[in-house]
LOVEXTI-426838 format. One record per residue (C-alpha): x, y, z; residue in three letters. Coordinates in Angstrom, 3 decimals. Layout:
% LOVEXTI-426838
u;v;w;resn
X;Y;Z;ala
...
//
This chain:
% LOVEXTI-426838
u;v;w;resn
84.316;65.915;121.954;met
80.754;64.893;122.810;ile
80.602;62.032;125.265;arg
77.033;60.734;124.694;asn
76.391;57.883;122.284;arg
73.142;57.222;120.383;ser
71.535;54.223;118.750;arg
71.459;54.653;114.998;ser
71.926;52.877;111.673;thr
75.554;52.106;110.792;met
77.338;51.596;107.496;ile
80.436;49.488;106.923;thr
83.434;49.240;104.653;gly
83.836;52.924;103.778;ile
87.295;53.831;102.509;lys
88.348;57.424;101.904;val
91.857;58.608;100.937;ile
92.787;62.220;101.615;ser
95.889;64.326;101.128;leu
94.617;67.895;101.397;leu
91.395;69.757;102.044;ile
90.047;73.092;100.961;val
87.024;73.674;103.146;ser
84.282;76.163;102.367;val
81.815;76.481;105.222;ile
79.043;79.099;105.070;ser
78.486;81.430;107.996;phe
76.072;84.245;108.635;gln
77.798;87.363;107.403;ser
78.661;89.996;110.001;tyr
81.066;92.943;110.204;ala
82.666;94.193;113.416;leu
84.585;97.350;114.252;thr
86.522;97.262;117.518;ile
89.081;99.403;119.327;asp
92.465;97.822;120.008;ala
92.181;98.440;123.757;lys
88.938;96.439;123.878;asp
90.555;93.230;122.585;leu
90.710;90.729;125.435;leu
94.391;89.767;125.805;tyr
94.860;91.301;122.352;gly
92.958;88.481;120.630;gln
90.846;89.488;117.621;ile
87.542;87.522;117.675;pro
86.800;84.989;114.927;ala
83.011;85.405;114.888;ser
82.764;87.948;112.059;asp
83.666;87.804;108.375;glu
85.069;91.341;108.386;val
86.764;92.822;111.463;val
88.259;96.311;111.625;thr
90.689;97.086;114.471;val
91.679;100.684;115.135;tyr
94.435;102.017;117.415;ala
95.222;105.516;118.672;ser
97.245;107.039;121.522;asp
94.458;106.438;124.050;ala
93.412;103.179;122.434;asn
96.413;100.907;122.057;trp
97.812;97.459;122.790;lys
101.441;96.398;122.458;arg
100.499;93.186;120.670;glu
97.373;91.856;118.990;ile
96.676;88.401;117.572;phe
94.833;87.304;114.448;leu
92.000;84.750;114.890;pro
93.177;81.139;115.081;ile
90.290;79.314;113.371;lys
88.452;81.790;111.139;pro
86.251;81.171;108.129;lys
87.825;81.079;104.675;asn
88.216;84.617;103.242;asn
87.730;86.284;106.638;thr
89.133;89.824;106.410;lys
90.919;91.670;109.227;ile
91.616;95.392;108.716;asn
94.129;97.012;111.073;val
94.871;100.734;111.157;ser
96.713;103.012;113.551;ser
96.954;106.690;114.388;asp
98.942;105.923;117.548;ala
102.359;107.430;118.171;ala
103.649;104.058;119.398;tyr
103.969;101.049;117.135;his
102.478;97.630;117.900;phe
102.721;94.126;116.442;asp
100.129;91.958;114.706;val
100.907;88.277;115.269;asn
99.514;85.162;113.621;gly
100.055;82.586;110.933;glu
100.797;85.191;108.241;ile
102.320;83.723;105.110;val
105.934;84.839;104.930;gly
105.782;87.383;107.730;phe
104.199;85.885;110.892;asn
104.573;89.279;112.578;glu
103.707;92.697;111.162;ile
104.771;95.891;112.942;thr
102.137;98.609;112.648;val
103.236;102.242;112.916;ser
101.331;105.513;112.858;lys
99.472;105.958;109.580;gly
99.726;102.291;108.575;asp
96.720;100.447;107.152;arg
96.882;96.677;106.608;tyr
94.422;94.009;105.532;gln
94.777;90.280;106.218;phe
92.690;87.596;104.464;val
92.498;84.013;105.716;tyr
92.958;81.192;103.169;lys
91.874;77.672;104.088;asn
94.149;76.035;101.521;asn
97.182;77.627;103.222;leu
95.830;77.383;106.782;arg
97.225;80.890;107.127;ser
96.633;84.589;106.619;trp
97.701;86.518;103.530;leu
98.757;90.145;103.818;leu
96.845;91.674;100.896;thr
98.011;95.254;101.444;thr
100.815;96.236;99.058;asn
100.222;93.160;96.912;asn
101.896;93.753;93.549;phe
101.749;91.694;90.353;thr
103.621;91.702;87.023;pro
100.662;93.449;85.393;asn
100.479;96.150;88.056;ser
104.182;96.928;88.535;ile
106.245;95.126;85.879;gly
109.133;92.653;86.145;gln
111.025;94.445;88.932;thr
109.685;93.945;92.439;ile
109.154;97.333;94.154;pro
110.796;98.421;97.421;asn
108.513;101.365;98.216;ser
106.587;99.673;101.061;lys
107.675;98.124;104.354;lys
106.079;94.751;103.552;tyr
105.874;93.802;99.880;val
104.022;90.851;98.341;thr
104.641;89.968;94.698;tyr
102.216;87.376;93.275;thr
102.509;85.450;90.012;leu
99.531;83.784;88.323;ser
98.665;82.430;84.875;asn
97.286;85.713;83.551;ala
99.834;87.740;85.477;asn
103.242;86.251;84.758;trp
106.779;86.805;83.500;tyr
109.418;84.241;82.659;asn
112.006;86.282;84.609;thr
111.562;88.768;87.442;ile
114.089;91.027;89.208;phe
114.770;92.116;92.783;leu
115.313;95.831;93.527;pro
118.968;96.850;93.742;ser
118.420;98.793;96.981;glu
116.509;98.168;100.183;lys
114.331;101.249;99.922;gly
111.470;101.131;102.436;asp
111.109;97.354;102.239;ala
111.803;95.252;105.351;asp
110.599;91.995;103.807;lys
109.552;90.787;100.368;ile
107.279;87.797;99.829;leu
107.220;86.165;96.380;ile
104.356;83.731;95.744;arg
103.409;81.787;92.634;ser
100.098;80.167;91.727;val
101.024;80.160;88.043;ala
101.200;76.968;86.006;thr
104.522;77.993;84.461;tyr
107.882;78.350;86.197;asp
109.443;81.757;86.783;thr
113.134;82.634;87.221;his
114.192;85.118;89.903;leu
117.243;86.913;88.504;asn
120.328;86.335;90.683;ala
121.899;89.806;90.289;asp
120.673;91.197;93.620;asn
120.372;87.859;95.425;leu
122.828;87.104;98.247;leu
125.287;84.340;97.248;his
123.342;83.938;94.032;gly
125.214;81.648;91.650;gln
122.289;81.369;89.278;ser
118.675;82.379;88.939;asp
116.269;81.009;91.566;leu
113.537;78.821;90.052;leu
109.988;79.539;91.292;ile
107.460;76.748;90.730;lys
103.705;76.529;91.247;thr
102.858;76.876;94.943;gly
106.301;78.146;95.974;asp
106.757;81.008;98.424;ser
110.038;82.830;99.073;phe
110.753;85.326;101.850;ile
113.627;87.756;101.285;leu
115.359;90.027;103.817;asn
117.837;92.796;103.011;trp
121.425;92.278;104.185;ser
122.963;95.647;105.052;asn
126.443;94.134;105.120;lys
126.252;92.605;101.653;glu
123.688;95.011;100.134;ser
121.854;92.018;98.744;lys
118.599;90.167;99.355;trp
118.834;86.963;101.422;ala
116.369;84.087;101.066;val
114.970;83.277;104.504;gln
112.183;80.768;103.851;thr
111.488;78.478;100.909;ile
108.491;76.284;100.147;gly
105.706;77.587;102.372;tyr
103.195;75.350;100.602;lys
104.431;72.257;102.487;ala
102.478;73.313;105.553;lys
99.150;73.109;103.759;ala
99.436;69.394;102.981;thr
100.287;68.157;106.467;ser
97.068;68.526;108.455;thr
94.666;66.060;106.800;ile
95.218;62.338;107.160;arg
94.197;59.476;104.884;asp
91.236;57.926;106.660;ile
88.980;54.904;106.275;thr
85.492;55.084;107.787;phe
84.145;51.816;109.163;ala
80.783;53.180;110.349;glu
78.776;56.405;110.031;leu
75.407;57.437;111.451;ser
73.422;60.612;112.091;ile
71.296;61.870;114.970;asn
69.115;64.980;114.549;thr
67.184;64.651;117.812;ser
69.693;66.288;120.131;thr
67.993;69.350;121.673;lys
64.768;68.443;119.868;gly
63.927;68.115;116.196;asn
62.503;71.572;115.498;gln
64.290;74.397;113.711;leu
62.986;77.888;113.006;tyr
63.144;79.033;109.380;asn
64.746;82.395;110.243;asn
68.312;81.645;109.112;gly
69.781;82.419;112.552;tyr
68.759;79.580;114.865;met
71.118;76.617;114.553;gln
70.011;72.992;114.873;lys
72.799;70.777;116.293;pro
73.250;67.524;114.367;ile
75.442;64.789;115.813;glu
77.450;62.494;113.563;ile
78.723;59.258;115.054;lys
81.646;57.581;113.343;tyr
84.232;54.846;113.664;arg
87.367;55.552;111.660;ala
90.965;54.449;111.335;tyr
93.993;55.451;109.296;leu
94.119;54.229;105.732;tyr
96.294;51.096;105.546;gly
95.502;50.031;109.119;asp
93.053;47.376;107.891;asp
94.228;44.666;110.331;ile
94.214;46.505;113.688;asp
91.758;49.253;112.686;gln
92.893;51.391;115.616;thr
90.102;53.977;116.224;pro
91.055;57.601;115.625;ile
89.316;60.899;116.269;glu
89.062;63.375;113.404;leu
90.577;66.813;113.695;ser
88.343;69.837;113.189;ala
89.653;70.280;109.646;glu
89.063;66.610;108.853;glu
85.495;66.859;110.137;glu
84.872;69.840;107.863;lys
86.064;68.029;104.803;tyr
84.892;64.444;105.252;tyr
81.502;64.666;106.979;leu
78.696;65.872;104.710;lys
74.939;66.117;105.295;ile
72.529;65.025;102.543;ala
68.846;64.186;102.108;gln
67.946;60.651;103.140;phe
66.832;58.348;100.330;gly
69.314;59.397;97.658;glu
71.291;56.656;95.965;ser
73.890;59.237;94.956;thr
74.030;61.714;97.834;pro
75.059;65.324;97.443;gln
75.407;68.138;99.975;pro
71.997;69.197;101.254;ile
72.514;72.863;100.307;ser
72.517;71.914;96.619;leu
68.932;70.654;96.957;leu
67.862;73.301;99.476;tyr
69.743;76.600;99.049;pro
67.997;77.789;102.208;gln
70.082;75.338;104.259;ile
73.538;76.074;105.587;asp
75.676;73.521;107.451;ile
78.418;75.007;109.624;ser
81.015;73.592;111.974;ser
80.843;76.713;114.152;ser
78.147;77.578;116.652;val
76.690;81.084;116.917;asn
76.207;81.468;120.654;glu
74.030;84.556;120.244;arg
70.986;82.376;119.582;tyr
69.340;79.482;121.409;glu
69.425;76.107;119.688;ser
66.942;74.006;121.672;ser
63.179;73.876;121.090;leu
62.732;70.531;122.853;gly
64.386;67.670;124.685;gln
66.521;64.954;123.143;ser
64.476;61.826;122.407;ser
67.247;59.257;122.142;tyr
68.774;57.031;124.799;arg
72.176;58.050;126.116;val
74.676;55.288;125.414;glu
77.763;54.459;127.473;pro
81.007;55.955;126.251;arg
82.953;53.794;123.829;ser
86.588;54.143;122.855;asn
85.747;52.793;119.400;asn
83.353;55.563;118.370;tyr
83.564;59.325;118.255;phe
81.106;62.122;117.604;lys
81.213;65.338;115.648;ala
78.605;68.096;115.755;thr
77.557;70.327;112.880;val
75.002;73.138;112.981;tyr
72.188;73.604;110.488;met
70.301;76.803;109.670;thr
67.323;77.241;107.360;tyr
66.883;80.703;105.826;lys
63.275;80.816;104.669;gly
62.044;83.323;102.134;leu
58.692;83.781;103.881;ser
56.584;82.384;106.683;gly
55.339;79.592;104.445;thr
58.852;78.450;103.510;asp
58.997;75.503;105.936;thr
59.575;71.752;105.817;asn
58.076;69.456;108.445;asn
59.439;66.202;107.045;ser
63.073;66.811;106.171;leu
64.971;63.538;106.641;asp
68.749;63.745;106.623;leu
71.725;61.412;106.346;cys
75.519;61.592;106.455;val
78.086;60.590;103.858;phe
81.834;60.994;103.542;ala
82.889;63.530;100.945;asn
84.144;61.731;97.804;pro
85.171;64.851;95.913;glu
88.300;66.927;95.555;arg
88.623;70.676;95.174;thr
92.362;70.557;94.418;asp
94.924;68.533;92.486;asp
96.312;66.393;95.291;tyr
94.722;63.116;94.256;gly
91.341;61.338;94.188;pro
89.373;59.689;96.974;ile
88.556;55.990;96.658;ser
85.042;54.683;97.321;gly
81.734;56.487;97.429;tyr
80.303;56.079;100.943;pro
76.540;56.566;100.667;asn
74.934;53.640;102.512;asp
73.535;55.857;105.274;asn
71.658;57.858;102.634;cys
70.304;54.949;100.580;asn
66.543;54.447;100.884;ser
67.179;50.734;101.424;ala
68.916;51.474;104.720;ala
66.832;50.855;107.857;pro
65.092;53.983;109.075;gly
65.092;55.417;112.582;asn
63.624;58.329;114.527;asn
66.839;60.328;114.503;tyr
66.979;61.620;110.921;arg
64.153;64.137;110.841;arg
64.300;67.901;111.200;val
61.034;69.843;111.368;asn
61.581;73.312;109.922;val
58.837;75.498;111.368;ile
57.674;79.078;111.006;lys
59.235;81.372;113.570;gly
57.645;84.691;112.679;glu
55.572;87.034;114.834;tyr
52.959;88.793;112.705;asn
50.464;90.509;115.041;arg
49.739;91.436;118.652;tyr
46.937;90.506;121.029;val
45.897;91.820;124.425;asp
44.066;88.625;125.418;ser
44.067;84.946;124.519;gly
46.940;82.717;123.417;tyr
48.542;82.608;119.989;asp
52.160;81.554;119.439;thr
52.459;83.713;116.302;asn
51.347;86.852;118.120;ser
52.943;89.141;120.679;ile
51.038;89.649;123.921;lys
50.482;93.251;125.021;met
49.581;94.226;128.575;ser
49.026;97.862;129.476;phe
47.976;100.272;132.166;asp
47.247;103.976;131.734;glu
47.326;106.726;134.363;asp
48.866;104.424;136.961;lys
49.855;106.464;140.053;val
53.564;106.325;140.939;leu
53.814;108.727;143.890;cys
51.441;111.116;145.663;val
53.517;113.735;147.529;asn
56.949;115.317;147.424;glu
58.476;113.057;150.078;val
57.081;109.941;148.402;asp
58.308;111.010;144.960;cys
61.684;112.155;146.291;his
62.387;108.865;148.094;asn
61.456;106.737;145.085;lys
62.648;108.558;142.010;tyr
64.911;111.569;142.645;arg
68.558;110.656;141.926;val
70.013;114.177;142.206;arg
68.787;116.891;144.542;asn
69.594;120.353;143.189;gly
67.300;122.016;145.739;trp
64.883;123.041;143.054;thr
61.136;122.494;143.481;arg
60.477;118.760;143.564;gly
57.853;116.484;142.037;val
54.754;116.101;144.191;ser
52.732;113.730;142.031;tyr
53.465;111.395;139.125;ala
51.643;108.799;137.084;lys
52.513;106.649;134.121;glu
51.308;104.828;131.043;asn
53.005;101.555;130.203;his
52.555;99.136;127.308;tyr
54.491;95.881;127.670;val
55.010;93.421;124.783;phe
56.144;89.842;125.432;ser
56.341;86.507;123.638;ser
53.828;83.793;124.468;gln
56.341;81.077;123.596;arg
58.164;79.289;126.377;asn
61.748;80.480;126.966;asn
61.506;83.192;124.289;his
62.396;86.782;125.010;tyr
62.866;89.984;123.042;phe
66.009;92.073;122.765;arg
67.442;94.888;120.624;pro
69.519;93.871;117.631;ile
71.966;96.733;118.211;asp
72.179;96.230;121.994;gly
70.618;99.612;122.871;val
68.052;99.005;125.628;lys
66.783;102.543;126.208;ser
65.583;104.792;123.372;ile
64.001;108.191;123.821;gly
60.632;108.702;122.128;val
59.432;112.103;123.353;ala
59.807;114.504;126.278;arg
58.792;118.004;127.122;gly
56.609;120.215;129.222;cys
52.863;120.557;128.945;val
53.069;124.341;128.564;phe
56.332;125.082;126.698;asp
55.711;128.747;125.930;ser
55.458;131.674;128.265;lys
55.178;134.038;125.337;gly
54.254;133.585;121.704;asp
57.125;131.214;120.876;gln
58.065;127.713;121.952;val
61.278;128.855;123.608;asp
61.877;126.112;126.177;gly
60.854;128.290;129.127;ile
57.965;126.296;130.568;cys
55.058;127.292;132.780;asn
53.295;125.201;135.343;asn
49.698;124.198;134.622;val
46.794;124.855;136.987;lys
43.074;124.161;136.971;ser
41.299;126.306;139.560;ser
43.395;125.668;142.677;asn
44.755;122.300;141.550;trp
48.171;121.733;140.070;asp
48.137;119.599;136.928;leu
50.943;117.700;135.187;glu
53.787;119.990;134.137;asp
56.218;117.715;132.225;trp
56.402;114.281;130.646;tyr
58.899;111.796;129.219;thr
58.301;108.733;127.013;thr
60.826;105.956;126.323;asp
61.082;102.706;124.369;phe
62.709;100.140;126.668;leu
63.922;96.545;126.686;phe
63.687;94.367;129.774;gly
63.533;96.024;133.181;asn
65.642;98.988;132.060;thr
64.883;102.242;133.881;ser
63.670;105.262;131.983;met
66.139;107.910;130.870;arg
66.996;110.525;133.458;asp
64.967;113.749;133.291;phe
66.518;116.956;134.681;ser
64.891;120.341;135.190;tyr
65.423;123.616;137.064;ser
62.717;125.872;138.496;thr
62.573;129.604;138.937;lys
61.220;130.083;142.439;asp
60.713;133.066;144.700;lys
64.166;132.626;146.260;asn
66.013;132.894;142.931;ser
66.894;136.150;141.202;asn
64.855;137.490;138.332;asn
67.054;135.990;135.632;ser
68.261;132.707;137.084;gly
67.018;129.205;137.775;phe
67.865;126.893;140.642;ser
70.335;124.047;140.268;ser
68.773;121.100;138.497;gln
67.017;118.085;139.965;asp
67.349;114.737;138.193;thr
64.626;112.082;138.216;trp
64.733;108.442;137.134;arg
61.436;106.578;136.929;phe
61.117;102.806;136.850;tyr
58.361;100.250;137.370;leu
58.665;98.379;140.637;thr
55.550;96.217;140.359;asp
55.496;95.439;136.624;val
57.666;92.589;135.342;asn
59.135;93.693;132.031;arg
61.894;91.074;131.935;glu
62.251;89.430;128.496;asn
59.935;92.041;126.931;ser
60.017;95.416;125.233;phe
57.820;98.286;126.345;ser
56.730;101.854;125.831;ile
56.696;103.691;129.160;val
55.633;107.294;129.780;ala
55.507;109.356;132.974;thr
53.659;112.615;133.667;lys
54.680;114.690;136.671;ser
53.533;117.674;138.739;val
56.120;120.123;140.115;ile
55.418;121.331;143.659;asp
55.704;125.086;143.119;phe
55.306;127.226;146.219;tyr
53.118;130.265;146.683;ser
54.916;133.244;145.207;gly
56.942;131.224;142.683;asp
56.848;132.323;139.063;ser
55.925;128.828;137.915;gly
58.674;128.903;135.300;asn
61.067;125.992;134.728;phe
63.438;124.676;132.072;val
64.566;121.114;131.405;phe
67.849;119.785;130.144;trp
69.124;117.275;127.604;thr
71.378;114.369;128.587;asp
74.350;116.446;127.410;ala
73.429;119.254;129.810;gly
71.949;121.697;127.306;his
68.714;123.600;127.701;trp
66.046;121.763;125.717;ser
62.724;122.365;124.036;gly
59.776;119.996;123.894;ser
59.161;117.357;121.237;thr
57.093;118.982;118.494;ser
54.101;117.675;116.561;gly
50.957;115.783;117.503;asn
52.471;112.280;117.199;lys
55.752;110.365;117.160;val
56.382;107.329;114.972;asp
58.134;104.311;116.475;ile
59.881;101.930;114.091;asn
62.351;99.383;115.509;his
63.710;96.054;114.311;gln
63.699;93.532;117.154;ile
64.698;89.890;117.546;glu
64.003;87.115;119.989;asp
66.693;84.871;121.439;asn
66.085;82.297;118.686;tyr
66.760;84.759;115.852;gly
63.195;85.563;114.763;asn
63.354;89.154;113.493;his
60.460;91.574;113.096;phe
59.778;95.287;112.769;ile
57.593;96.869;115.432;phe
55.889;100.092;114.373;ser
53.360;102.246;116.209;ala
52.410;105.853;116.939;lys
52.559;107.703;120.238;val
49.920;110.440;120.331;ile
48.884;113.280;122.616;gly
46.823;112.781;125.771;glu
43.202;113.790;125.175;thr
42.853;115.769;128.415;asn
46.220;117.514;128.466;met
48.167;120.152;126.545;gly
46.942;121.117;123.082;ala
44.151;118.526;123.087;asn
42.731;120.146;126.239;ala
43.239;123.718;125.018;gly
45.824;124.366;127.734;val
48.789;125.064;125.437;ser
50.168;124.546;121.939;asp
52.082;121.422;122.985;gln
50.875;117.831;122.672;tyr
51.661;115.565;125.610;val
53.030;112.554;123.707;leu
52.528;109.767;126.228;thr
49.664;107.663;124.881;lys
50.083;104.680;122.541;leu
47.654;104.574;119.635;asp
46.924;100.849;119.810;arg
45.214;100.875;116.420;ser
48.533;101.871;114.823;ser
50.531;98.867;116.074;ile
52.025;96.718;113.323;lys
54.221;93.623;113.598;ile
56.021;92.802;110.341;met
58.247;89.692;110.177;pro
61.647;90.130;108.544;val
63.128;87.569;106.155;tyr
66.433;88.919;104.886;asp
//
């Protein structure tokens, strides 16, 4: 519960009667695949609409738990190839606990109207299987509906593979469960609309025993009949601005005074439950005499009761006065997103209001009253209704000046990193294989950062280090590019022998580079043990940015050495150089407010090295072609 109180326009005399809610709240759609062993305390997260959990012998938990407060129609897929069984626990209609064995595959779907999960695996119907309920699966669900119905259905005469059978009906018409295989059955069991029956096999009696009857009662017990005395809205918390990217969420506070229906004399203040907030409190456009949910007028807008903590929500400070806490008033917070179709799809004067939902999505009775005073244009205005939906896109880059829609690039080329073997060894060698070391190294770096306050760039997939190119300047002793490299000399001077280029986020170090030399102390066919080098920028702040960083290094071969060397992949295999005269970079990136864009560019060969200098057939791919840089905003 939020403790602050704000000044705002109030409405009075709002009466709302409620018996049940079916809440449909829109979320951003995500899918997650996770190993069972990675579930913290076995709890499956509730942040994604589709979650797949997999277990194996080396990836197992004794017990896992379904999300407690998921979105309607959230799907959880559970599968196992583990030798040991484990249990899935949660509010599962009819079962509550499912034991998962090797080879099992189950899907659970959350239903708001039941406040519970449905096991949808092995879900049979009259149309799919006939009048006799099957016993071929461990957990069987048999569902009746209007277009999928029989007047009489039958239980199997034997247990078969079935541990439990769930019978559910959403059909308008009654169905009779034949009593022949029912324990202590005197007559057929009548199944009405909304009924659920759980049946277990009795080995002693060789009959099916009814364990639970009437599961639907649970769904009607969580929402109270409520009268609202006052309602108001405040959009200024954490500033009034909202990016149009569909990811940033704008918190909106709703202040209310409410009491139970029928308590008109005492009007004892009550706080709404989360489910009651979802159903009763609706956001609309200010000025409507007959308010309707804002998403009907603006399909770009989504109002959610859940916060996505991946993205920042504040583009400014709250402008309202903090009020002392009152026991008579409570606050709820909802979160608004605006999914624009383009950079011009904005709204700088969107005034909002709050009303209590007068509609029903089920058959459990009407609501009295139509509370809309906060939305009526005759109501006094205030400064706490407006949301300014602004463009969030980045669409170009600059290397000087200030422009909030552009990305700032700073760069340095041929920057010296180390100047002798001791200097290079102390700074950058992470494994000494007693091969010939690096005696000189320099770098090119191109750093891209946001010019907006408190904005930073990050990878969408979480990968902070991506290889672009690597190789040696002279990757061919003979006629073929065979991965056996030669050192490069000009008169009596050693020149750069190898290079590596990476695409990095933040202050991440470059990928390790390993090589082995063939020196005068090694035999004719072998190479020394490998050295490993890790280059990083100590005097360039790349925090909150992304960058292209390349290093070029000289190996300190001794007199009498062959000058041959090979380098190795991360997996430890002998590697050849990156081919071609350019490498294309194409990455989708986001900032911490959810503004997505595609960064594309080309890395080309150095003009005074490798093929461009006539030294070899290889291009030294360490230079960014700045004319090729493109920033393309993404609206998906």
